[in-house]
C-alpha positions in Angstrom: 3.2 -2.0 11.4 4.1 2.2 10.8 3.1 5.1 12.2 1.3 7.5 11.0 3.0 9.7 8.4 3.6 13.4 9.8 4.6 16.4 7.4 5.8 19.1 9.5 8.5 21.9 8.7 12.1 20.9 9.6 12.4 22.4 13.4 8.9 20.7 14.1 10.5 17.1 12.3 13.9 17.8 14.8 11.5 18.7 18.3 9.8 14.9 17.3 12.9 13.2 16.7 14.0 14.6 19.8 11.2 13.9 21.8 10.9 9.9 20.8 14.9 10.0 21.6 14.5 11.1 24.9 12.0 8.8 25.1 13.6 5.7 24.0 16.5 6.9 26.2 14.6 7.1 29.3 12.7 3.2 29.0 16.3 2.5 28.5 16.4 1.5 24.7 18.9 -0.2 22.9 18.6 1.5 20.2 17.7 4.9 19.4 17.0 6.8 16.4 17.6 10.7 16.6 20.3 13.0 17.1 23.5 11.8 18.4 23.8 11.8 22.4 26.8 13.3 24.3 29.2 10.4 25.0 27.5 7.5 22.8 29.1 6.7 19.2 26.4 6.8 16.4 25.7 5.5 12.3 24.2 7.9 10.1 22.2 6.9 7.8 21.3 9.4 5.0 18.1 8.5 2.7 18.6 10.6 -0.5 15.6 11.1 -3.1 17.2 12.6 -6.4 14.4 13.5 -9.0 16.7 13.8 -12.6 14.0 15.6 -15.5 10.8 17.4 -14.8 7.9 15.6 -12.6 4.2 16.7 -12.3 3.5 20.3 -10.2 3.1 19.5 -6.7 4.6 15.7 -7.0 5.7 14.6 -4.3 7.7 11.3 -3.0 7.3 9.0 -0.6 10.0 6.9 1.1 9.5 4.3 4.1 12.4 3.3 5.9 12.5 0.1 7.4 15.2 -0.9 10.3 15.0 -4.1 12.2 17.3 -5.7 14.7 18.5 -9.3 14.7 20.2 -10.6 18.0 23.7 -12.6 16.9 23.9 -16.2 17.3 24.1 -17.1 20.9 22.9 -13.9 22.4 19.7 -12.8 23.1 18.3 -9.4 22.0 16.9 -6.7 24.5 13.4 -5.8 24.1 12.8 -2.2 23.3 10.7 -0.6 26.3 10.9 -3.2 28.0 12.5 -2.8 31.2 15.0 -5.2 31.0 13.6 -7.8 29.3 15.0 -9.8 26.2 14.2 -12.2 23.4 15.4 -15.1 22.6 18.7 -15.2 20.4 17.9 -14.5 16.6 14.9 -12.7 16.7 14.6 -9.6 15.2 12.5 -6.3 16.7 11.6 -3.5 14.6 13.5 -0.2 15.2 12.1 2.3 12.8 9.5 1.8 10.7 7.9 5.6 8.8 7.2 6.9 6.0 9.4 10.3 4.5 7.7 12.6 1.9 9.8 14.6 -0.2 8.7 17.3 -2.5 9.0 18.2 -6.3 13.2 18.4 -5.9 13.7 15.5 -4.1 16.2 16.2 -0.9 17.7 14.3 2.4 16.9 13.1 5.6 19.4 11.8 8.3 19.1 9.2 10.6 21.5 8.5 13.9 21.8 4.6 14.9 23.1 4.1 18.3 23.8 0.2 17.7 23.4 -2.4 14.6 20.3 -2.8 12.1 19.7 -3.7 9.4 17.6 -0.5 7.2 15.1 -1.5 3.8 14.5 2.0 2.0 11.4 1.4 -0.7 9.4 4.1 -2.5 5.6 3.8 -1.8 4.7 6.7 -3.7 7.3 7.3 -6.9 5.1 10.4 -8.1 4.8 9.4 -11.3 7.5 8.9 -12.2 8.8 6.8 -15.5 11.7 4.6 -13.6 12.7 4.3 -10.5 15.3 2.8 -8.7 15.3 0.1 -4.9 14.3 -0.7 -2.5 17.9 -0.2 -1.0 18.9 -2.5 1.9 21.3 -1.0 4.2 23.5 -3.0 7.0 24.2 -0.9 9.9 27.2 -2.8 11.3 30.0 0.0 12.1 30.0 3.6 13.7 29.6 5.0 10.1 27.9 7.2 7.9 25.7 5.0 5.3 23.3 5.9 3.0 20.6 4.9 0.6 19.9 7.2 -2.3 16.3 6.8 -4.9 16.4 7.9 -7.7 12.7 8.8 -10.3 13.5 9.4 -13.4 11.2 11.5 -15.3 11.4 10.7 -19.1 10.9 14.0 -21.5 7.8 14.5 -23.1 8.5 13.8 -27.0 8.3 16.3 -29.0 5.9 15.8 -32.1 7.1 16.4 -35.2 5.0 16.2 -38.6 6.7 14.1 -41.4 7.9 16.8 -43.7 5.5 17.7 -46.6 6.7 16.9 -49.9 7.5 19.5 -52.4 4.6 20.3 -54.9 5.0 18.1 -57.9 6.3 20.9 -61.2 3.3 21.3 -63.1 3.6 21.4 -67.0 1.1 22.8 -69.1 0.9 23.6 -72.6 0.1 27.0 -73.7 -3.4 27.4 -75.8 -3.3 30.2 -78.1 -6.7 31.3 -79.2 -6.8 33.2 -81.6 
């Protein structure tokens, strides 16, 4: 189940992410999504929306980012926000599920991970595009930079061209003289 969509300016979004990370770390979360913390190494997932062509005025694009963590075989997966409990081996835990809204020119959003996860980036609203790529699956398995790009293409409006007008046929007339 996703979180409600939040449309906010960049400063508000950074505050919300920082607040979420602080709450997750305070609760002993195994994985946090947000700004990197001092002393911890992190992986970065950059989600990019690329728009090719001209979208309709006011078009928006919604991309869902769903990240799941799965316990490796023979281990247990800590339950997030559980105060130390753990799940049985092999079960998965949704660690991030939210929509990102992009404007008509597209853009990028970065997500920071402190442990492994598999993320699926899916177009939820294509803004009326003629074609779109995705979904994109990214396996975050090291402290590196990962990317997921969704491309929306808007075909140019077909130009209406009328068939050429044929030239008028030559008129042959025989002069008639009177009188």
